[in-house]
MARBA-3410 file (N, C-alpha, C, O; in Angstrom, 1 decimal):
215
1.0,-1.3,0.1,-0.1,0.1,-0.1,0.9,1.4,0.1,1.6,1.6,1.0 ~ 0.8,2.2,-0.9,1.3,3.2,-1.1,0.5,4.4,-0.8,-0.8,4.3,-0.8 ~ 1.3,5.6,-0.4,0.4,6.9,-0.4,0.3,7.7,-1.8,1.3,7.8,-2.5 ~ -0.9,8.2,-2.0,-1.2,8.8,-3.2,-0.8,10.2,-3.1,-0.7,10.9,-4.1 ~ -0.5,10.7,-1.8,0.0,12.2,-1.5,1.4,12.0,-1.2,1.8,11.1,-0.4
2.3,12.8,-1.7,3.6,13.2,-1.3,3.5,13.8,0.1,2.7,14.7,0.3 ~ 4.5,13.4,1.0,4.4,13.7,2.4,5.8,13.9,3.1,6.8,13.2,2.7 ~ 5.8,14.8,4.0,7.0,14.7,4.7,6.8,14.3,6.4,5.7,14.4,6.8 ~ 7.6,13.9,7.0,7.4,13.6,8.6,8.6,14.1,9.5,9.8,14.2,9.2 ~ 7.7,14.3,10.7,8.7,14.5,12.0,8.4,13.3,12.7,7.2,13.0,12.7
9.4,12.6,13.2,9.1,11.4,14.1,9.0,11.9,15.5,9.6,13.0,15.7 ~ 8.3,11.4,16.3,8.1,11.7,17.7,9.6,11.8,18.5,10.5,11.0,18.4 ~ 9.7,12.9,19.2,11.0,13.0,19.8,11.2,12.0,21.2,12.3,11.6,21.7 ~ 9.7,11.7,21.4,9.6,10.9,22.6,9.0,9.6,22.3,7.7,9.5,22.0 ~ 9.8,8.5,22.2,9.3,7.3,21.6,8.3,6.5,22.2,8.5,6.2,23.4
7.4,6.1,21.6,6.5,5.4,22.2,5.8,4.4,21.1,5.8,4.6,19.9 ~ 5.2,3.4,21.7,4.6,2.4,20.6,3.5,3.0,19.7,3.6,2.8,18.5 ~ 2.6,3.6,20.1,1.5,4.1,19.2,1.4,5.8,19.6,0.7,6.3,20.5 ~ 2.3,6.5,18.8,2.3,7.9,18.9,0.8,8.7,18.7,0.0,8.3,17.8 ~ 0.5,9.7,19.3,-0.5,10.6,18.7,0.0,11.0,17.4,1.2,11.1,17.2
-1.1,11.2,16.4,-0.7,11.8,15.1,-1.4,13.0,14.7,-2.6,13.2,14.8 ~ -0.4,14.0,14.3,-0.7,15.3,13.8,-0.6,15.4,12.3,0.5,15.6,11.8 ~ -1.7,15.3,11.5,-1.7,15.5,10.1,-1.6,17.2,9.6,-2.3,17.9,10.3 ~ -1.1,17.8,8.8,-1.1,19.1,8.5,-1.6,19.1,7.0,-1.1,18.3,6.3 ~ -2.4,20.2,6.5,-2.9,20.4,5.2,-2.9,21.7,5.0,-3.8,22.5,5.4
-1.8,22.0,4.2,-1.8,23.5,3.8,-2.8,24.2,3.0,-3.8,23.7,2.6 ~ -2.6,25.4,2.9,-3.4,26.2,1.9,-3.3,26.1,0.4,-2.7,25.2,-0.1 ~ -4.0,27.0,-0.3,-4.2,27.2,-1.7,-2.9,27.5,-2.1,-2.3,28.4,-1.5 ~ -2.3,27.1,-3.0,-1.0,27.4,-3.7,0.3,27.7,-2.9,1.2,28.5,-3.0 ~ 0.1,26.7,-1.9,1.3,26.5,-1.0,1.9,25.2,-1.0,1.7,24.5,-2.0
2.7,24.5,-0.1,3.0,23.0,-0.2,3.2,22.7,1.2,2.8,23.4,2.1 ~ 3.8,21.5,1.3,3.9,20.6,2.6,5.0,21.1,3.5,5.1,20.7,4.6 ~ 5.9,22.2,3.0,6.8,22.8,3.8,6.3,23.9,4.5,6.9,24.4,5.4 ~ 5.1,24.2,4.2,4.7,25.6,4.8,4.4,25.3,6.3,5.1,25.9,7.1 ~ 3.4,24.6,6.6,2.9,24.4,7.8,4.0,23.5,8.7,3.9,23.5,9.9
4.8,22.9,8.1,6.0,22.1,8.7,6.8,22.9,9.6,7.5,22.4,10.5 ~ 6.9,24.2,9.2,7.6,25.0,9.9,7.3,25.1,11.1,8.1,25.7,11.8 ~ 6.0,24.6,11.7,5.6,24.8,13.2,6.2,23.4,13.8,6.5,23.4,15.0 ~ 6.4,22.6,13.2,6.8,21.3,13.7,7.8,21.1,14.8,7.5,20.4,15.8 ~ 8.9,21.6,14.7,9.9,21.7,15.7,9.4,22.3,16.9,10.1,22.1,18.0
8.2,23.1,17.1,7.7,23.9,18.3,6.5,23.0,18.8,5.8,23.5,19.7 ~ 6.3,22.1,18.3,4.8,21.4,18.8,5.5,20.2,19.7,6.6,19.8,19.6 ~ 4.6,19.7,20.4,4.8,18.7,21.4,5.6,17.7,20.9,5.3,17.4,19.7 ~ 6.6,17.1,21.6,7.5,16.0,21.2,7.0,14.7,21.2,7.6,13.7,20.7 ~ 5.7,14.5,21.7,5.1,13.1,21.6,4.5,12.9,20.2,4.1,11.8,19.8
4.4,13.8,19.6,3.5,13.7,18.2,4.3,13.3,17.2,5.5,13.7,17.1 ~ 3.7,12.3,16.2,4.3,12.2,15.0,3.4,13.1,14.2,2.2,13.1,14.2 ~ 4.2,14.0,13.3,3.6,15.1,12.6,4.0,14.7,10.9,5.1,14.4,10.4 ~ 2.7,14.8,10.4,3.0,14.3,9.0,2.2,15.7,8.1,1.1,16.1,8.2 ~ 3.0,16.2,7.3,2.6,17.0,6.4,2.4,16.6,4.9,3.3,16.2,4.2
1.1,16.9,4.5,0.7,16.4,3.0,0.7,17.2,1.9,0.2,18.3,2.2 ~ 1.1,17.1,0.8,1.0,17.9,-0.5,-0.2,17.6,-1.1,-0.7,16.5,-1.4 ~ -0.7,18.9,-1.4,-2.2,18.6,-2.3,-1.8,18.2,-3.6,-0.6,18.4,-4.0 ~ -2.8,17.6,-4.3,-2.5,16.8,-5.4,-2.6,17.6,-6.7,-2.5,16.9,-7.7 ~ -2.8,18.9,-6.7,-3.2,19.7,-8.0,-1.9,20.5,-8.0,-1.7,21.3,-7.0
-1.0,20.4,-9.1,0.1,21.2,-9.0,-0.1,22.7,-9.7,-0.6,22.8,-10.9 ~ 0.1,23.7,-9.0,-0.1,25.2,-9.9,1.3,25.8,-10.1,1.4,27.0,-10.1 ~ 2.2,25.0,-10.3,3.6,25.6,-10.6,4.3,26.4,-9.7,3.9,26.7,-8.6 ~ 5.5,26.9,-10.1,6.2,27.7,-8.9,6.2,26.9,-7.5,6.2,27.5,-6.4 ~ 6.1,25.7,-7.6,6.2,25.1,-6.2,5.2,25.2,-5.5,5.4,25.2,-4.3
3.8,25.4,-5.9,2.6,25.6,-5.2,1.6,24.4,-5.6,1.7,23.9,-6.8 ~ 0.9,24.1,-4.8,-0.2,23.1,-5.0,-1.6,23.5,-4.4,-1.7,24.4,-3.5 ~ -2.5,22.8,-5.0,-3.8,23.2,-4.5,-4.6,21.7,-4.2,-4.3,20.7,-4.9 ~ -5.6,21.8,-3.1,-6.4,20.8,-3.1,-7.7,20.6,-4.1,-8.4,19.7,-4.6 ~ -7.9,22.0,-4.2,-8.9,22.2,-5.5,-8.9,23.7,-6.1,-8.6,24.7,-5.4
-9.1,23.6,-7.5,-9.1,24.9,-8.2,-10.3,26.0,-7.6,-11.5,25.8,-7.4 ~ -9.5,27.1,-7.5,-10.3,28.4,-7.2,-10.3,29.4,-8.7,-9.2,29.9,-9.0 ~ -11.3,29.5,-9.3,-11.3,30.6,-10.3,-12.0,31.8,-10.2,-12.8,31.9,-9.2 ~ -12.0,32.7,-10.8,-12.8,33.9,-10.7,-13.7,34.0,-11.9,-13.3,33.8,-13.0 ~ -15.0,34.3,-11.8,-15.9,34.5,-13.0,-16.0,35.7,-13.5,-15.2,36.6,-13.1
-16.8,35.9,-14.4,-16.6,37.5,-14.9,-17.1,38.7,-14.0,-17.0,39.9,-14.2 ~ -17.6,38.3,-13.2,-18.0,39.3,-11.9,-16.9,39.2,-10.8,-17.2,39.7,-9.7 ~ -15.8,38.6,-11.1,-14.8,38.6,-10.0,-15.5,37.8,-8.7,-15.1,38.0,-7.5 ~ -16.4,37.0,-9.0,-16.8,36.0,-7.7,-16.1,34.7,-7.9,-15.8,34.2,-8.9 ~ -15.8,34.2,-6.6,-14.7,33.2,-6.6,-15.5,32.0,-6.8,-16.6,32.0,-6.2
-15.0,30.8,-7.6,-15.7,29.6,-7.8,-14.8,28.5,-7.4,-13.6,28.4,-7.7 ~ -15.4,27.7,-6.7,-14.4,26.6,-6.2,-14.8,25.3,-7.0,-15.9,25.1,-7.3 ~ -14.1,24.5,-7.2,-14.3,23.3,-8.3,-14.4,22.2,-7.0,-13.5,21.7,-6.5 ~ -15.7,22.1,-6.8,-16.2,21.1,-5.7,-15.9,19.6,-6.3,-15.6,18.7,-5.5 ~ -15.9,19.5,-7.3,-15.6,17.8,-7.8,-14.3,17.7,-7.3,-14.0,16.7,-6.6
-13.3,18.6,-7.7,-11.7,18.2,-7.3,-11.7,18.5,-5.6,-10.8,17.9,-4.9 ~ -12.5,19.2,-5.0,-12.6,19.2,-3.7,-12.9,17.8,-3.1,-12.2,17.1,-2.3 ~ -14.2,17.4,-3.8,-14.5,15.8,-3.2,-13.4,14.6,-3.3,-13.3,13.8,-2.5 ~ -12.7,14.8,-4.5,-11.7,13.7,-4.9,-10.6,14.0,-3.7,-10.1,13.0,-3.1 ~ -10.2,15.4,-3.5,-9.4,15.5,-2.6,-9.5,14.9,-1.3,-8.7,14.1,-0.7
-10.9,15.3,-0.8,-11.3,14.7,0.5,-11.2,13.0,0.7,-10.8,12.4,1.7 ~ -11.6,12.4,-0.6,-11.2,10.9,-0.4,-9.8,10.5,-0.4,-9.3,9.5,0.1 ~ -9.0,11.4,-1.1,-7.4,11.1,-1.0,-7.0,11.3,0.5,-6.3,10.4,1.0 ~ -7.4,12.4,1.1,-7.0,12.7,2.2,-7.6,11.5,3.3,-6.9,11.1,4.2 ~ -8.8,11.2,3.1,-9.3,9.9,4.2,-8.5,8.9,3.9,-8.2,8.2,4.9
-8.2,8.4,2.7,-7.2,7.3,2.4,-5.9,7.6,3.0,-5.4,6.8,3.7 ~ -5.3,8.8,2.7,-3.9,9.2,3.3,-4.1,9.0,5.0,-3.4,8.2,5.5 ~ -4.9,9.6,5.5,-5.0,9.4,7.0,-4.9,7.8,7.4,-4.1,7.4,8.2 ~ -5.8,7.1,6.8,-5.6,5.5,7.1,-4.5,5.0,6.9,-4.0,4.1,7.6 ~ -3.9,5.4,5.8,-2.5,4.7,5.2,-1.3,5.2,6.3,-0.5,4.4,6.7
-1.4,6.5,6.7,-0.4,6.8,7.8,-0.7,6.2,9.2,0.2,5.7,9.9 ~ -1.8,6.3,9.7,-2.2,5.6,10.7,-1.7,4.0,10.8,-1.3,3.7,11.9 ~ -1.8,3.2,9.8,-1.4,2.0,9.6,0.1,1.9,9.6,0.6,1.3,10.5 ~ 0.7,2.4,8.6,2.3,2.5,8.4,2.9,2.9,9.6,3.9,2.2,10.0 ~ 2.5,3.8,10.2,3.2,4.4,11.5,2.7,4.0,12.8,3.1,4.6,13.8
1.6,2.9,12.9,1.2,2.4,13.9,0.8,3.4,15.0,1.1,3.1,16.2 ~ 0.2,4.8,14.8,-0.2,5.7,15.5,-1.3,5.3,16.3,-1.9,4.2,16.0 ~ -1.6,6.1,17.5,-2.9,5.9,18.4,-4.1,6.1,17.6,-4.3,7.2,17.1 ~ -4.9,4.9,17.5,-5.9,5.0,16.4,-7.1,5.9,17.3,-8.1,6.1,16.7 ~ -6.9,6.3,18.3,-8.0,7.2,19.4,-7.3,8.7,19.3,-7.8,9.5,20.0
-6.2,9.0,18.7,-5.6,10.2,19.0,-5.1,10.9,17.7,-3.9,10.9,17.4 ~ -6.1,11.4,16.9,-5.5,11.8,15.8,-6.0,13.5,15.4,-7.2,13.8,15.4 ~ -4.9,14.3,15.2,-5.1,15.7,15.3,-5.2,15.9,13.6,-4.5,15.2,12.9 ~ -6.0,16.8,13.1,-6.1,17.1,11.8,-6.1,18.9,11.8,-7.0,19.7,12.3 ~ -4.9,19.3,11.3,-4.8,20.8,11.3,-4.6,21.4,9.9,-3.4,21.2,9.4
-5.6,22.1,9.2,-5.5,22.7,8.1,-5.6,24.1,8.1,-6.4,24.7,8.9 ~ -5.0,24.7,7.2,-4.9,26.3,6.9,-5.7,26.6,5.7,-5.6,25.9,4.7 ~ -6.6,27.7,5.7,-7.1,28.1,4.8,-7.9,27.0,4.1,-8.8,26.5,4.8 ~ -7.7,26.5,2.7,-8.3,25.5,2.0,-8.2,24.3,2.8,-9.1,23.6,3.0 ~ -7.0,24.0,3.2,-6.7,22.9,4.0,-7.6,22.9,5.3,-8.0,21.8,5.7
-8.1,24.0,6.0,-9.0,23.9,7.1,-10.3,23.6,6.6,-11.0,22.8,7.2 ~ -10.9,24.3,5.4,-12.1,24.1,4.5,-12.4,22.5,4.6,-13.5,21.9,4.9 ~ -11.1,21.8,4.1,-11.2,20.4,4.0,-11.2,19.6,5.2,-11.6,18.4,5.3 ~ -10.5,20.3,6.1,-10.6,19.5,7.7,-12.0,19.3,8.2,-12.5,18.3,8.6 ~ -12.6,20.6,8.0,-14.2,20.4,8.4,-14.9,19.5,8.0,-15.6,18.9,8.7
-14.7,19.4,6.4,-15.6,18.6,5.5,-15.2,17.1,6.0,-16.1,16.4,6.4 ~ -13.9,16.8,6.0,-13.5,15.3,6.4,-14.0,14.9,7.7,-14.5,13.8,7.8 ~ -13.9,16.0,8.7,-14.3,15.5,9.9,-15.9,15.2,9.8,-16.4,14.3,10.5 ~ -16.6,15.8,9.0,-18.1,15.4,8.8,-18.7,14.6,8.1,-19.8,14.1,8.3 ~ -17.7,14.1,7.1,-18.1,13.1,6.1,-17.5,11.7,6.4,-18.0,10.7,6.0
-16.6,11.9,7.1,-15.9,10.7,7.8,-15.9,10.7,9.3,-14.8,11.0,9.8 ~ -17.0,10.5,10.1,-17.1,10.5,11.2,-16.0,9.8,12.2,-16.0,8.6,12.4 ~ -15.2,10.7,12.9,-14.3,10.1,14.0,-13.1,9.5,13.3,-12.3,8.8,13.9 ~ -13.0,9.7,11.8,-11.8,9.4,11.6,-10.6,10.2,12.2,-9.5,9.8,12.3 ~ -11.0,11.4,12.4,-9.9,12.3,13.1,-10.5,12.8,14.7,-11.7,13.0,14.8
-9.9,12.8,15.5,-10.5,13.0,16.9,-10.6,14.5,17.3,-11.4,15.1,17.9 ~ -9.5,15.1,16.8,-9.4,16.5,16.8,-9.3,17.4,15.6,-8.5,17.0,14.7 ~ -9.9,18.5,15.4,-9.8,19.5,14.1,-9.2,20.7,14.5,-9.6,21.3,15.4 ~ -8.2,21.2,13.9,-7.6,22.8,14.2,-7.8,23.3,12.8,-7.1,23.1,11.8 ~ -9.0,24.0,12.8,-9.3,24.7,11.5,-8.9,26.4,11.7,-9.5,27.3,12.3
-7.7,26.6,11.0,-7.3,28.1,10.9,-7.5,28.7,9.8,-7.0,28.3,8.8 ~ -8.2,29.7,9.9,-8.4,30.8,8.7,-9.1,30.0,7.8,-8.7,30.1,6.6 ~ -10.2,29.2,8.0,-10.8,28.5,7.0,-12.5,28.9,7.4,-12.8,29.9,8.0 ~ -13.3,27.9,6.8,-14.9,28.0,7.1,-15.6,26.9,6.7,-14.9,26.3,5.8 ~ -16.7,26.4,7.0,-17.4,25.3,6.8,-18.3,25.7,5.6,-19.2,26.5,5.6
-17.8,24.8,4.4,-18.3,24.9,3.2,-19.7,24.0,3.2,-19.6,22.8,3.1 ~ -21.0,24.6,3.2,-22.1,23.6,3.3,-22.1,22.7,2.1,-22.6,21.6,2.3 ~ -21.7,23.0,0.9,-21.8,22.1,-0.3,-21.0,21.1,0.1,-21.2,20.0,-0.4 ~ -20.0,21.1,1.0,-19.1,19.6,1.2,-19.5,19.1,2.4,-18.9,18.1,2.9 ~ -20.4,19.7,3.2,-20.9,19.1,4.3,-22.0,18.0,4.0,-22.5,18.0,2.8
-22.4,17.1,4.8,-23.7,16.1,4.8,-24.7,17.1,4.9,-24.5,18.2,5.3 ~ -26.0,16.5,4.6,-27.1,17.5,4.7,-27.4,17.6,6.4,-27.6,18.6,7.0 ~ -27.3,16.3,7.0,-27.5,16.2,8.4,-26.4,15.3,9.1,-26.1,14.1,8.8 ~ -25.8,16.0,10.1,-24.8,15.2,10.8,-25.3,14.9,12.2,-24.5,14.2,12.9 ~ -26.7,15.4,12.7,-27.1,15.0,13.9,-27.1,13.5,14.2,-27.3,13.3,15.4
-27.1,12.5,13.4,-27.3,11.2,13.8,-25.8,10.4,13.5,-25.8,9.2,13.3 ~ -24.9,11.3,13.4,-23.6,10.5,13.0,-22.8,10.1,14.0,-21.8,9.4,13.9 ~ -23.2,10.7,15.3,-22.4,10.3,16.5,-20.9,10.9,16.5,-20.0,10.1,16.8 ~ -20.7,12.1,16.0,-19.5,12.7,15.9,-18.9,13.1,17.4,-19.5,13.9,18.1 ~ -17.8,12.7,17.6,-17.2,13.2,19.0,-16.0,13.9,18.7,-15.3,14.3,19.6
-15.7,14.3,17.5,-14.5,15.3,17.2,-14.8,16.5,17.9,-16.0,16.8,18.0 ~ -13.8,17.2,18.4,-13.7,18.6,18.9,-12.8,19.6,17.9,-12.1,19.1,17.0 ~ -12.9,20.8,18.1,-12.6,21.7,17.0,-12.1,23.0,17.7,-12.8,23.7,18.4 ~ -10.8,23.4,17.3,-10.1,24.3,17.9,-10.3,25.6,16.2,-9.8,25.3,15.2 ~ -10.9,26.4,16.4,-11.1,27.5,15.5,-10.5,28.8,15.5,-10.7,29.4,16.5
-9.7,29.3,14.6,-9.0,30.5,14.8,-9.1,31.3,13.4,-9.2,30.8,12.3 ~ -9.3,32.8,13.5,-9.4,33.5,12.2,-8.8,34.8,12.4,-9.0,35.4,13.5 ~ -8.1,35.4,11.4,-7.9,37.0,11.5,-8.9,37.7,11.4,-9.8,37.4,10.7 ~ -9.0,38.7,12.2,-10.3,39.7,12.1,-10.4,40.7,11.1,-11.4,41.4,10.9 ~ -9.2,40.7,10.5,-9.1,41.7,9.2,-8.4,40.9,7.9,-7.7,41.3,7.0
-9.0,39.5,8.0,-8.6,38.6,6.9,-9.3,39.0,5.6,-10.5,39.0,5.5 ~ -8.5,39.4,4.6,-8.9,39.9,3.2,-9.1,38.9,2.3,-9.7,39.1,1.3 ~ -8.7,37.5,2.6,-8.8,36.4,1.8,-10.2,35.7,2.0,-10.9,35.6,1.0 ~ -10.6,35.2,3.1,-11.7,34.7,3.6,-12.3,35.5,4.8,-11.8,35.4,6.0 ~ -13.3,36.4,4.5,-14.0,37.2,5.3,-14.4,36.6,6.8,-15.1,35.6,6.9
-13.9,37.2,7.8,-14.1,36.5,9.4,-15.6,36.3,9.5,-16.0,35.5,10.4 ~ -16.6,37.0,8.7,-17.8,36.6,8.8,-18.3,35.0,8.4,-19.1,34.4,9.0 ~ -17.5,34.7,7.5,-17.6,33.3,7.0,-17.3,32.3,8.1,-18.1,31.5,8.4 ~ -16.0,32.5,8.8,-15.5,31.7,9.9,-16.5,31.6,11.2,-16.7,30.6,11.9 ~ -17.1,33.0,11.2,-18.0,32.8,12.6,-19.1,31.9,12.5,-19.7,31.5,13.5
-19.5,31.7,11.3,-20.8,30.6,11.3,-20.2,29.2,11.8,-21.0,28.5,12.4 ~ -19.0,28.8,11.6,-18.5,27.5,12.0,-19.1,27.1,13.6,-19.7,26.1,13.9 ~ -18.8,28.2,14.2,-18.8,27.6,15.7,-20.4,27.5,16.1,-20.8,26.8,17.0 ~ -21.2,28.4,15.3,-22.8,28.2,15.5,-23.1,26.9,14.9,-23.8,26.1,15.5 ~ -22.7,26.5,13.7,-23.2,25.2,13.0,-22.6,24.0,14.0,-23.2,22.9,14.0
-21.4,24.3,14.7,-21.2,22.9,15.3,-21.9,23.1,16.8,-22.1,22.1,17.4 ~ -22.2,24.2,17.2,-22.9,24.2,18.6,-24.4,23.5,18.3,-24.8,22.7,19.1 ~ -25.1,23.8,17.0,-26.1,23.4,16.7,-26.3,22.0,16.7,-27.3,21.4,17.0 ~ -25.1,21.6,16.3,-24.9,19.7,16.3,-24.3,19.0,17.5,-23.9,17.8,17.5 ~ -24.2,20.2,18.8,-23.5,19.5,19.9,-22.3,18.9,19.7,-22.0,17.8,20.1
-21.5,19.8,18.7,-20.2,19.5,18.5,-19.1,20.4,19.4,-19.3,21.6,19.3 ~ -18.0,20.0,20.3,-17.4,21.0,21.1,-16.5,21.9,20.3,-15.8,21.4,19.4 ~ -16.4,23.0,20.6,-15.5,23.9,19.9,-15.2,25.1,20.5,-16.0,25.7,21.3 ~ -13.9,25.6,20.2,-13.6,26.8,20.6,-13.2,27.9,19.9,-12.2,27.5,19.2 ~ -13.4,29.0,19.7,-13.3,30.1,18.5,-12.5,31.1,19.0,-12.8,31.5,20.1
-11.6,31.7,18.3,-11.0,32.9,18.6,-10.6,33.5,17.6,-10.4,32.9,16.6 ~ -10.5,34.9,17.6,-10.2,35.7,16.4,-8.9,36.5,16.8,-8.9,36.7,18.0 ~ -7.9,37.0,16.0,-6.6,37.6,16.0,-6.7,38.8,15.3,-7.3,38.8,14.2 ~ -6.2,40.0,15.7,-6.1,41.1,14.9,-5.0,41.0,13.6,-4.1,41.9,13.4 ~ -5.3,40.0,12.9,-4.4,39.8,11.6,-5.1,39.5,10.5,-6.3,39.3,10.5
-4.4,39.5,9.5,-5.2,39.2,8.2,-4.8,37.8,7.7,-4.4,37.2,8.6 ~ -4.9,37.2,6.5,-5.0,35.6,6.4,-3.5,35.0,6.8,-2.7,34.5,6.0 ~ -3.5,35.0,8.1,-2.1,34.0,8.6,-2.4,33.7,9.9,-3.4,33.9,10.5 ~ -1.2,33.2,10.5,-1.3,32.7,12.0,-0.8,33.8,12.7,0.2,34.4,12.3 ~ -1.2,34.2,13.9,-0.5,35.2,14.8,0.1,34.5,15.8,-0.5,33.5,16.2
1.4,35.0,16.2,2.3,34.3,17.3,1.4,33.8,18.4,1.5,32.7,18.8 ~ 0.4,34.8,18.7,-0.4,34.2,20.1,-1.4,32.9,19.6,-1.4,31.9,20.4 ~ -2.1,33.0,18.6,-2.6,32.0,17.9,-1.9,30.6,18.2,-2.4,29.7,18.8 ~ -0.8,30.6,17.7,0.2,29.4,17.7,0.1,28.8,19.0,-0.3,27.6,19.1 ~ 0.4,29.7,20.3,0.9,29.2,21.3,-0.8,28.7,21.9,-0.8,27.7,22.6
-1.8,29.3,21.6,-2.9,28.9,21.9,-3.3,27.5,21.6,-3.9,26.7,22.3 ~ -2.9,27.3,20.1,-3.6,26.1,19.7,-2.5,25.0,20.1,-2.7,23.8,20.0 ~ -1.5,25.4,20.4,-0.4,24.2,20.9,-0.7,23.9,22.3,-0.4,22.8,22.7 ~ -1.3,24.9,23.2,-1.8,24.5,24.3,-3.0,23.6,24.3,-3.2,22.9,25.2 ~ -3.9,23.7,23.2,-5.1,23.0,23.0,-4.6,21.6,22.7,-5.2,20.6,23.1
-3.6,21.5,22.0,-3.1,20.1,21.6,-2.8,19.3,22.7,-3.2,18.2,23.0 ~ -1.9,20.1,23.6,-1.0,19.6,24.8,-2.1,18.9,25.8,-1.8,17.9,26.5 ~ -3.4,19.6,25.6,-4.5,19.3,26.8,-5.0,18.0,26.5,-5.6,17.4,27.3 ~ -4.8,17.5,25.1,-5.6,16.6,24.6,-4.5,15.2,24.3,-5.1,14.2,23.8 ~ -3.2,15.2,24.5,-2.2,14.1,24.6,-2.1,13.4,25.8,-1.3,12.5,25.8
END
């Protein structure tokens, strides 16, 4: 069994038989090296795996799905590509869990921007495949979510953060996520930081603490 997605790994610095797993999903036009820069600062217990999106955008950038502008400068997401990527990510997580013998009950999925959108979608379409989601600068795309999640017995919890002056994905979009999750009795914490489309240092320390509490 091989992985369809290219990836890089940071082995746990503290050896254990079944380490907790953290998977990183980068944003549109980036690559697997981007979020991996966090790896050295994150808890030593974690096996950290950063995946590269499947669609090549040239200049070292990749996407989980295409985003195009129409004649009115409205953004259009290729949802067929997004769904194909979701399947690839689900298979990838299963592959990593098996290959590296990680703790089956402690998988974290951290996504930024497009990676966050797919992290939400994956957790809702593949109930409890991951135990914890960190959605940074993303939103829940209703078209990628099941019609009804109330009967899926999802136990995943969510850390959500967004820049209050994000010029790429409006903060109003992000604010709908905690409402949606609360309506479906899904545990989440939501925070905003006075930054644009990026991760503030304080945000990093807060999500690091959130991860540590779950190890």
